[in-house]
C-alpha positions, 0 to 999 in steps of 0.5 A: 760265676763270672757272667750274668748269663751263667746266673740265667742258665742256672735259674729255675723256679716252680712259679712265676716271679711276680714283678710290680712296676711302679709307674709303668708308663715307660717303654724302656722299662716295660721292654726290660720286663719283657726282655727275652732273658727274663720274660718267661720267668715273670708275671708283670703287674704294671701300675700306672696310667692304664691308657698309656700302659695299654698303648705301650703293650699294644705297640710291642704285642705284650700282655700283662695285668694292669693296675690303674693309678693316676698319680706317682704318689698312688702308684707308689702306695699301691705297689707297697700295699701289694707287697704287704698283701704278698701280691708282689714278689719284688718291686721295679721303679718305673717313670717316677721320681725316686724321692716319691717312690722311696717315701712310700717304701720307708713310710713309718705306718705303711712302708716295707722297710725292714732292716732300718737301712735301705742300701744299694748293691751293685753286682758287676760282670767285669771282663778282667775279673774271674767272677761276679763282684758285688760293690756297696754302697754307691747309690743310697747311704752317703756316709755309712756309720760303722753300724751301717756298714755291718748292715751293708755287709749283711745285705751283700752276703744275702745277695751272694747267698741267694745266687749260690755263694754260701760263704762269700769273701768281703773286703773293706776298702781303704787306701792301704792294708795298714790301719792309719789312726788319722783315717777313721774309715781304716780304723773302723774296717779293722774293728768291723773285721774283728767284730764279724769274725767274732759274732758271725765267723761262718757268714763270710771271710772278711778282711779290712782295711784292704786296698782295691788292688790287694782285694782283686789281684792275686798277683799284687797280693803275692808281690806284697806278701799279703796272705789272706783268703780274701786277697785276689778272690773278693766277692763283695767290696764295701766302701767307706762312703758313697763317693768312693763306691759311685766312682768305682762303679762308674769306673768299672762300667765306663773304663773296664767294660763292666755290666752292672745289676743294681738292687735296693736291699733292706725292704721286705722285698728286693727293689730294682731301681737302676739309672736312666742311663742303664741299658736294657740289658743292665735292667734285665740283669737287675731283674734277674738278680732280683728274681734270685733274691725274691724266689719263693 
């Protein structure tokens, strides 16, 4: 699939997907939940200031269940508790500090973190690329260890499986395709590739280290005589650190005209946590991907 609208066309569910919006006291967030692309599939549960939320719903003639909460901490706690009680299928961060929101998610006693690592995955629709591309991690894990990168890969595979890619192609990014002993990330990339090929060969095709141009361009791969099932056809690119992937993500949207959907994976449900600068459409597409990942 090349476009988010193809994901939208292919989506079906026998039941409405229950989205819990934490601190839904925000017009832009509520408009995204009621965006025409996704609203027919959703049962919104809006957590926060009842008076403000009621006013926003009335302004746009929307209708939704409201769960009243006075503080950001209370909103986050209620959202997490409702997930634990299986009353919510996925969470969306509203008008709340990220730190406050995630503190409730990862709380040792009452939280919903399950994999030991929360990670950010971005699914990108890029005009110059022939299919949707998942990039990770440009938003959560600052300097992933080798073990962390294997979890990032697993989270990426989970998302691709949910949208219908049974055996995705994974590229472990580096400056070049050859191992450089002076660059630890390139050494790690080769080790990770070998370990996953041995441990879970049916989960994905994987290549690393591999440069970005080789991973995305069959023409470059042909010129360099680089033979790999991943070259020019990558589904998932995993970077060495947050700076690399954050720069890549912003480059795709600003310079390449890409549309991006972002999710936090690693909790018991997907979490939509998008940038304040994201458009309503990007928020709606993030909700769409979360719908796939949380489908009952």
